[in-house]
C-alpha positions as a Python dict, from the first residue, in 0.01 Angstrom:
ca = {
    (1, 'X'): (0, 0, 0),
    (2, 'X'): (159, 288, -147),
    (3, 'X'): (157, 638, 92),
    (4, 'X'): (-155, 764, -188),
    (5, 'X'): (-389, 529, -161),
    (6, 'X'): (-710, 523, -40),
    (7, 'X'): (-890, 382, 234),
    (8, 'X'): (-1222, 234, 215),
    (9, 'X'): (-1444, 174, 500),
    (10, 'X'): (-1387, -189, 498),
    (11, 'X'): (-997, -141, 511),
    (12, 'X'): (-1049, 92, 798),
    (13, 'X'): (-1242, -153, 994),
    (14, 'X'): (-1078, -455, 919),
    (15, 'X'): (-788, -224, 1079),
    (16, 'X'): (-1007, -152, 1396),
    (17, 'X'): (-1123, -534, 1434),
    (18, 'X'): (-693, -682, 1460),
    (19, 'X'): (-587, -382, 1637),
    (20, 'X'): (-860, -448, 1912),
    (21, 'X'): (-721, -820, 1872),
    (22, 'X'): (-401, -712, 1940),
    (23, 'X'): (-450, -480, 2255),
    (24, 'X'): (-662, -782, 2377),
    (25, 'X'): (-360, -1049, 2393),
    (26, 'X'): (-88, -819, 2437),
    (27, 'X'): (-210, -658, 2722),
    (28, 'X'): (-463, -726, 2920),
    (29, 'X'): (-535, -1094, 2785),
    (30, 'X'): (-299, -1236, 3020),
    (31, 'X'): (-446, -1058, 3359),
    (32, 'X'): (-778, -1140, 3265),
    (33, 'X'): (-740, -1498, 3173),
    (34, 'X'): (-622, -1517, 3575),
    (35, 'X'): (-982, -1425, 3617),
    (36, 'X'): (-1189, -1591, 3397),
    (37, 'X'): (-1335, -1855, 3700),
    (38, 'X'): (-1480, -1549, 3863),
    (39, 'X'): (-1764, -1295, 3731),
    (40, 'X'): (-1586, -1055, 3473),
    (41, 'X'): (-1452, -721, 3659),
    (42, 'X'): (-1647, -384, 3534),
    (43, 'X'): (-1484, -240, 3229),
    (44, 'X'): (-1424, 128, 3308),
    (45, 'X'): (-1742, 333, 3186),
    (46, 'X'): (-1699, 646, 3244),
    (47, 'X'): (-1594, 965, 2989),
    (48, 'X'): (-1334, 910, 2754),
    (49, 'X'): (-1192, 1249, 2753),
    (50, 'X'): (-900, 1394, 2912),
    (51, 'X'): (-643, 1164, 3026),
    (52, 'X'): (-778, 890, 2864),
    (53, 'X'): (-765, 687, 2481),
    (54, 'X'): (-1050, 738, 2237),
    (55, 'X'): (-974, 448, 2078),
    (56, 'X'): (-990, 260, 2365),
    (57, 'X'): (-1369, 181, 2344),
    (58, 'X'): (-1313, -62, 2089),
    (59, 'X'): (-1094, -322, 2275),
    (60, 'X'): (-1315, -293, 2566),
    (61, 'X'): (-1594, -368, 2356),
    (62, 'X'): (-1386, -667, 2282),
    (63, 'X'): (-1226, -787, 2600),
    (64, 'X'): (-1564, -712, 2800),
    (65, 'X'): (-1747, -911, 2547),
    (66, 'X'): (-1468, -1217, 2539),
    (67, 'X'): (-1342, -1223, 2900),
    (68, 'X'): (-1779, -1250, 2964),
    (69, 'X'): (-1758, -1525, 2775),
    (70, 'X'): (-1506, -1671, 2926),
    (71, 'X'): (-1731, -1661, 3245),
    (72, 'X'): (-2018, -1802, 3053),
    (73, 'X'): (-2205, -1477, 3037),
    (74, 'X'): (-2286, -1281, 2708),
    (75, 'X'): (-2155, -901, 2686),
    (76, 'X'): (-2270, -735, 2383),
    (77, 'X'): (-2255, -360, 2275),
    (78, 'X'): (-2622, -245, 2322),
    (79, 'X'): (-2685, -186, 1989),
    (80, 'X'): (-2430, -165, 1665),
    (81, 'X'): (-2070, 3, 1610),
    (82, 'X'): (-2057, 35, 1256),
    (83, 'X'): (-2258, 390, 1211),
    (84, 'X'): (-2333, 363, 882),
    (85, 'X'): (-2581, 119, 970),
    (86, 'X'): (-2752, 275, 1275),
    (87, 'X'): (-2953, 483, 1052),
    (88, 'X'): (-3126, 141, 938),
    (89, 'X'): (-3162, 15, 1305),
    (90, 'X'): (-3268, 291, 1459),
    (91, 'X'): (-3594, 336, 1199),
    (92, 'X'): (-3637, -17, 1331),
    (93, 'X'): (-3731, 135, 1717),
    (94, 'X'): (-3955, 493, 1587),
    (95, 'X'): (-4237, 496, 1588),
    (96, 'X'): (-4399, 630, 1241),
    (97, 'X'): (-4381, 1016, 1363),
    (98, 'X'): (-4105, 1013, 1440),
    (99, 'X'): (-3925, 853, 1149),
    (100, 'X'): (-4115, 1126, 949),
    (101, 'X'): (-4020, 1410, 1263),
    (102, 'X'): (-3596, 1265, 1216),
    (103, 'X'): (-3590, 1154, 847),
    (104, 'X'): (-3793, 1274, 640),
    (105, 'X'): (-3912, 1624, 754),
    (106, 'X'): (-3586, 1700, 871),
    (107, 'X'): (-3426, 1836, 530),
    (108, 'X'): (-3575, 1500, 314),
    (109, 'X'): (-3367, 1163, 199),
    (110, 'X'): (-3224, 1363, -47),
    (111, 'X'): (-3036, 1592, 104),
    (112, 'X'): (-2908, 1365, 318),
    (113, 'X'): (-2781, 1148, 56),
    (114, 'X'): (-2647, 1443, -184),
    (115, 'X'): (-2438, 1491, 247),
    (116, 'X'): (-2338, 1137, 206),
    (117, 'X'): (-2231, 1108, -141),
    (118, 'X'): (-2020, 1404, -99),
    (119, 'X'): (-1866, 1331, 277),
    (120, 'X'): (-1732, 989, 96),
    (121, 'X'): (-1585, 1100, -211),
    (122, 'X'): (-1283, 1202, -34),
    (123, 'X'): (-1098, 981, 83),
    (124, 'X'): (-793, 940, 352),
    (125, 'X'): (-462, 884, 247),
    (126, 'X'): (-268, 639, 496),
    (127, 'X'): (33, 681, 615),
    (128, 'X'): (115, 342, 804),
    (129, 'X'): (487, 342, 846),
    (130, 'X'): (488, 715, 1071),
    (131, 'X'): (415, 633, 1460),
    (132, 'X'): (172, 840, 1685),
    (133, 'X'): (124, 622, 1990),
    (134, 'X'): (6, 930, 2165),
    (135, 'X'): (-313, 1100, 1982),
    (136, 'X'): (-473, 1431, 2146),
    (137, 'X'): (-830, 1543, 1992),
    (138, 'X'): (-834, 1887, 2260),
    (139, 'X'): (-944, 2193, 2112),
    (140, 'X'): (-1079, 2549, 2236),
    (141, 'X'): (-1375, 2654, 2032),
    (142, 'X'): (-1508, 2996, 2115),
    (143, 'X'): (-1376, 3027, 2443),
    (144, 'X'): (-1480, 2671, 2537),
    (145, 'X'): (-1273, 2401, 2595),
    (146, 'X'): (-1330, 2074, 2423),
    (147, 'X'): (-1199, 1727, 2463),
    (148, 'X'): (-1232, 1645, 2112),
    (149, 'X'): (-1403, 1844, 1834),
    (150, 'X'): (-1711, 1740, 1820),
    (151, 'X'): (-2086, 1952, 1939),
    (152, 'X'): (-2436, 1823, 1968),
    (153, 'X'): (-2590, 2024, 1743),
    (154, 'X'): (-2989, 2180, 1842),
    (155, 'X'): (-3231, 1864, 1757),
    (156, 'X'): (-3622, 1912, 1880),
    (157, 'X'): (-3820, 1719, 1973),
    (158, 'X'): (-3592, 1447, 2113),
    (159, 'X'): (-3916, 1268, 2358),
    (160, 'X'): (-3966, 1074, 1971),
    (161, 'X'): (-3700, 929, 2068),
    (162, 'X'): (-3691, 842, 2395),
    (163, 'X'): (-3915, 989, 2701),
    (164, 'X'): (-3637, 1133, 2900),
    (165, 'X'): (-3577, 1327, 2579),
    (166, 'X'): (-3302, 1576, 2564),
    (167, 'X'): (-3249, 1553, 2939),
    (168, 'X'): (-3094, 1216, 2841),
    (169, 'X'): (-2869, 1360, 2533),
    (170, 'X'): (-2755, 1681, 2811),
    (171, 'X'): (-2590, 1410, 3030),
    (172, 'X'): (-2495, 1183, 2766),
    (173, 'X'): (-2224, 1448, 2637),
    (174, 'X'): (-2212, 1593, 3007),
    (175, 'X'): (-2043, 1318, 3097),
    (176, 'X'): (-1803, 1300, 2776),
    (177, 'X'): (-1720, 1686, 2827),
    (178, 'X'): (-1845, 1751, 2530),
    (179, 'X'): (-2105, 2039, 2469),
    (180, 'X'): (-2457, 1994, 2343),
    (181, 'X'): (-2670, 2255, 2201),
    (182, 'X'): (-3052, 2291, 2308),
    (183, 'X'): (-3264, 2333, 2052),
    (184, 'X'): (-3609, 2613, 2086),
    (185, 'X'): (-3801, 2309, 1922),
    (186, 'X'): (-3678, 2086, 2241),
    (187, 'X'): (-3935, 1882, 2389),
    (188, 'X'): (-3819, 1995, 2740),
    (189, 'X'): (-3703, 2373, 2839),
    (190, 'X'): (-3377, 2442, 2940),
    (191, 'X'): (-3439, 2428, 3267),
    (192, 'X'): (-3463, 2112, 3266),
    (193, 'X'): (-3160, 2025, 3076),
    (194, 'X'): (-3010, 2221, 3322),
    (195, 'X'): (-3129, 2027, 3611),
    (196, 'X'): (-3065, 1672, 3467),
    (197, 'X'): (-2696, 1800, 3368),
    (198, 'X'): (-2561, 2112, 3559),
    (199, 'X'): (-2193, 2044, 3470),
    (200, 'X'): (-2240, 2056, 3118),
    (201, 'X'): (-2129, 2252, 2869),
    (202, 'X'): (-2440, 2414, 2722),
    (203, 'X'): (-2528, 2602, 2405),
    (204, 'X'): (-2872, 2668, 2244),
    (205, 'X'): (-2984, 2672, 1938),
    (206, 'X'): (-3296, 2942, 1837),
    (207, 'X'): (-3490, 3018, 1517),
    (208, 'X'): (-3468, 3277, 1292),
    (209, 'X'): (-3842, 3485, 1366),
    (210, 'X'): (-4078, 3382, 1116),
    (211, 'X'): (-4256, 3736, 1137),
    (212, 'X'): (-4263, 3997, 1342),
    (213, 'X'): (-4002, 4036, 1716),
    (214, 'X'): (-3812, 3721, 1847),
    (215, 'X'): (-3893, 3534, 2130),
    (216, 'X'): (-3715, 3717, 2373),
    (217, 'X'): (-3852, 3534, 2668),
    (218, 'X'): (-3699, 3246, 2500),
    (219, 'X'): (-3368, 3386, 2498),
    (220, 'X'): (-3371, 3484, 2884),
    (221, 'X'): (-3456, 3109, 2977),
    (222, 'X'): (-3147, 2981, 2793),
    (223, 'X'): (-2937, 3191, 2962),
    (224, 'X'): (-3070, 3185, 3274),
    (225, 'X'): (-3035, 2784, 3251),
    (226, 'X'): (-2678, 2828, 3154),
    (227, 'X'): (-2694, 2863, 2733),
    (228, 'X'): (-2363, 3028, 2696),
    (229, 'X'): (-2365, 3021, 2297),
    (230, 'X'): (-2623, 3090, 2072),
    (231, 'X'): (-2672, 2898, 1705),
    (232, 'X'): (-2884, 3114, 1510),
    (233, 'X'): (-3049, 2979, 1224),
    (234, 'X'): (-3064, 3214, 902),
    (235, 'X'): (-3327, 3428, 792),
    (236, 'X'): (-3566, 3228, 500),
    (237, 'X'): (-3585, 3376, 201),
    (238, 'X'): (-3725, 3696, 135),
    (239, 'X'): (-3723, 3741, 544),
    (240, 'X'): (-3521, 4066, 726),
    (241, 'X'): (-3229, 4090, 929),
    (242, 'X'): (-3445, 4342, 1126),
    (243, 'X'): (-3472, 4132, 1424),
    (244, 'X'): (-3066, 4071, 1466),
    (245, 'X'): (-3003, 4433, 1653),
    (246, 'X'): (-3334, 4312, 1898),
    (247, 'X'): (-3101, 3928, 1959),
    (248, 'X'): (-2752, 4061, 1989),
    (249, 'X'): (-2954, 4345, 2237),
    (250, 'X'): (-3116, 3986, 2477),
    (251, 'X'): (-2850, 3767, 2399),
    (252, 'X'): (-2593, 3905, 2667),
    (253, 'X'): (-2398, 3512, 2764),
    (254, 'X'): (-2194, 3525, 2501),
    (255, 'X'): (-2072, 3427, 2122),
    (256, 'X'): (-2330, 3388, 1867),
    (257, 'X'): (-2246, 3217, 1530),
    (258, 'X'): (-2520, 3161, 1230),
    (259, 'X'): (-2574, 2839, 1102),
    (260, 'X'): (-2658, 2723, 726),
    (261, 'X'): (-2429, 2895, 531),
    (262, 'X'): (-2370, 2754, 215),
    (263, 'X'): (-2162, 2959, 18),
    (264, 'X'): (-1850, 3211, 30),
    (265, 'X'): (-2134, 3541, -34),
    (266, 'X'): (-2315, 3386, 286),
    (267, 'X'): (-1938, 3339, 495),
    (268, 'X'): (-1824, 3674, 470),
    (269, 'X'): (-2188, 3902, 495),
    (270, 'X'): (-2184, 3684, 814),
    (271, 'X'): (-1817, 3747, 875),
    (272, 'X'): (-1902, 4131, 820),
    (273, 'X'): (-2260, 4174, 1045),
    (274, 'X'): (-1985, 4066, 1367),
    (275, 'X'): (-2080, 3674, 1441),
    (276, 'X'): (-1807, 3511, 1606),
    (277, 'X'): (-1885, 3171, 1437),
    (278, 'X'): (-2112, 3048, 1123),
    (279, 'X'): (-2222, 2631, 1065),
    (280, 'X'): (-2180, 2559, 781),
    (281, 'X'): (-2493, 2313, 625),
    (282, 'X'): (-2775, 2290, 406),
    (283, 'X'): (-3043, 2385, 677),
    (284, 'X'): (-3192, 2659, 445),
    (285, 'X'): (-3276, 2608, 90),
    (286, 'X'): (-3226, 2199, 170),
    (287, 'X'): (-3558, 2121, 51),
    (288, 'X'): (-3490, 2210, -330),
    (289, 'X'): (-3535, 1939, -611),
    (290, 'X'): (-3188, 1831, -618),
    (291, 'X'): (-2943, 1950, -342),
    (292, 'X'): (-2562, 1960, -315),
    (293, 'X'): (-2342, 1765, -42),
    (294, 'X'): (-2249, 2077, 135),
    (295, 'X'): (-1891, 1921, 303),
    (296, 'X'): (-1774, 2048, -124),
    (297, 'X'): (-1844, 2408, -46),
    (298, 'X'): (-1596, 2367, 303),
    (299, 'X'): (-1280, 2544, 197),
    (300, 'X'): (-1338, 2795, 0),
    (301, 'X'): (-1599, 2923, 275),
    (302, 'X'): (-1267, 2861, 474),
    (303, 'X'): (-1049, 3089, 326),
    (304, 'X'): (-1314, 3337, 260),
    (305, 'X'): (-1325, 3395, 669),
    (306, 'X'): (-943, 3363, 701),
    (307, 'X'): (-977, 3297, 1080),
    (308, 'X'): (-1206, 3597, 1126),
    (309, 'X'): (-1517, 3312, 1296),
    (310, 'X'): (-1485, 2963, 1406),
    (311, 'X'): (-1593, 2791, 1129),
    (312, 'X'): (-1803, 2464, 1213),
    (313, 'X'): (-1937, 2193, 949),
    (314, 'X'): (-2306, 2023, 1027),
    (315, 'X'): (-2451, 1905, 721),
    (316, 'X'): (-2430, 1505, 687),
    (317, 'X'): (-2220, 1376, 972),
    (318, 'X'): (-2233, 1038, 1096),
    (319, 'X'): (-1894, 869, 1157),
    (320, 'X'): (-1538, 941, 1253),
    (321, 'X'): (-1371, 968, 919),
    (322, 'X'): (-1669, 1219, 809),
    (323, 'X'): (-1538, 1419, 1131),
    (324, 'X'): (-1177, 1362, 1001),
    (325, 'X'): (-1289, 1477, 660),
    (326, 'X'): (-1411, 1797, 797),
    (327, 'X'): (-1101, 1888, 982),
    (328, 'X'): (-900, 1821, 746),
    (329, 'X'): (-1119, 2018, 483),
    (330, 'X'): (-1042, 2333, 726),
    (331, 'X'): (-1337, 2300, 1005),
    (332, 'X'): (-1255, 2419, 1376),
    (333, 'X'): (-1539, 2142, 1433),
    (334, 'X'): (-1853, 1992, 1363),
    (335, 'X'): (-2202, 1917, 1485),
    (336, 'X'): (-2331, 1624, 1459),
    (337, 'X'): (-2780, 1570, 1506),
    (338, 'X'): (-2933, 1254, 1375),
    (339, 'X'): (-2643, 985, 1489),
    (340, 'X'): (-2728, 1054, 1862),
    (341, 'X'): (-3094, 1054, 1831),
    (342, 'X'): (-3049, 683, 1670),
    (343, 'X'): (-2864, 624, 1993),
    (344, 'X'): (-3088, 773, 2204),
    (345, 'X'): (-3407, 595, 2061),
    (346, 'X'): (-3189, 280, 2041),
    (347, 'X'): (-3122, 281, 2471),
    (348, 'X'): (-3163, 659, 2591),
    (349, 'X'): (-2886, 822, 2728),
    (350, 'X'): (-2620, 532, 2713),
    (351, 'X'): (-2741, 473, 2419),
    (352, 'X'): (-2601, 790, 2298),
    (353, 'X'): (-2275, 766, 2493),
    (354, 'X'): (-2197, 435, 2304),
    (355, 'X'): (-2255, 655, 1945),
    (356, 'X'): (-2044, 907, 2045),
    (357, 'X'): (-1748, 734, 2146),
    (358, 'X'): (-1750, 492, 1861),
    (359, 'X'): (-1703, 808, 1673),
    (360, 'X'): (-1476, 941, 1895),
    (361, 'X'): (-1288, 588, 1851),
    (362, 'X'): (-1344, 573, 1487),
    (363, 'X'): (-1150, 932, 1473),
    (364, 'X'): (-886, 869, 1681),
    (365, 'X'): (-788, 516, 1505),
    (366, 'X'): (-814, 741, 1176),
    (367, 'X'): (-563, 965, 1296),
    (368, 'X'): (-334, 663, 1419),
    (369, 'X'): (-417, 563, 1018),
    (370, 'X'): (-264, 909, 885),
    (371, 'X'): (-28, 926, 1131),
    (372, 'X'): (-192, 1249, 1279),
    (373, 'X'): (-65, 1324, 1572),
    (374, 'X'): (-284, 1619, 1630),
    (375, 'X'): (-622, 1729, 1446),
    (376, 'X'): (-493, 2055, 1446),
    (377, 'X'): (-146, 1921, 1203),
    (378, 'X'): (-479, 1813, 920),
    (379, 'X'): (-462, 1971, 592),
    (380, 'X'): (-615, 1893, 264),
    (381, 'X'): (-302, 1691, 124),
    (382, 'X'): (-476, 1408, 423),
    (383, 'X'): (-771, 1366, 145),
    (384, 'X'): (-823, 1268, -203),
    (385, 'X'): (-1084, 1379, -381),
    (386, 'X'): (-1253, 1078, -685),
}
C-alpha cells in the first residue's frame, strides 16, 4: 500500500478489529485469564475525556465480551458499533411520528444522501509507518475547552425518541465533557436540562423569528439555565435582519453563531455582521429538489473567513471518519444531530454515550492510521477526493 492509497470503510474497520484483538492479547488478556472463574470485573464506564484514550473503547468492548464469555456470561454493547448502520437500526425502534420528525421533516432523505455521498468522496490518506502512540483531540472553541472537536447540535422533540428526552442527552454529553446545544423546539425547558446535567457545557439553539419580534423570554430562560453561547438559525428567504439587533441586546451570556451557511457570500456577510462563529450546514434551502452535499463548500468558506470567526461543520456527520474529513478541510469543530438521537432511541442516555464513545474511538484511530498526533495538524493533503 502506498501513502496515496485510499482507505475504505471496510479496511478501516478491519484495522480497528485487529487493533482491539492485539490490545486484548498483549496487554489485558494475561491478568484477565486469571479471573475467569469469578465474575468479570466491571470495566471503566466513566468519560473518555482528558486522561483516557478515546480509542480504548473498541478494546474495552472486545475485552469485556471476551472475559464475560470465559465466565459463562454474555456482554454485548447496547447496539451496533457500525455507525453507518445506526439509522437503519434506530428506525426499527422509532414510532411513525418520530420517523417523520427525525428522518423526513428534518431536511428529507435527499439532503441526507447528498451529504453522505459528498463526505464519502473525500478519502483518508493512510500513513501506516509513522508512530503516534499518544494522540490528542483537545481543543478550545469560542472560549470553551473541549476534549474533542465534537458538539451535540440542537435537535427538537427528543421525547419522540425516549421519555427522558433532552435530559438524557445532556447527561450523556456532560459525562464525556462534550458541549450540548439545547433546541428552542425541545420537549423540555432549558431549566430541566440544567437540573439534569448541572455541570455540563450548554449552548442554546434559537430559531430566527418567522415574523415580528424574537421570543426574548426564551432567550432569558436559556441564559438563566446556564446556556453560554447562542446558535442562531438563519432567516428564511425573504426575511429581513431587523430582529438581529433585539437578539443581540437580549443575549448577553456569550458569543453568537449563525448556522445554515452554505456559500462564501453568506460567510463573509456573517463576519461583517459580527457573528463570532458560523455553522456550515444546509439547514436552510436544503429542501430543494436536488440538494448538494455541503462538505464540498467548506474549504472555500474556511478560506473566506480566514480565522475571523470560528467555523463549525454540521451537515451529515455520522462517523469518526466524517469528523476527520471536516477537520482536515478546515472546520474547527463539528456538530452532530441525528446520530445521538438514534442512540437515545435505542438505549436512552446509555445509548447516547455508546454512540459518542464509538464515534470518538473511530476518530482517534483514524488519526493513528494517518500518523497524526494532534487533530490541529490536519491539512487538506490528509485527504484525496474521488
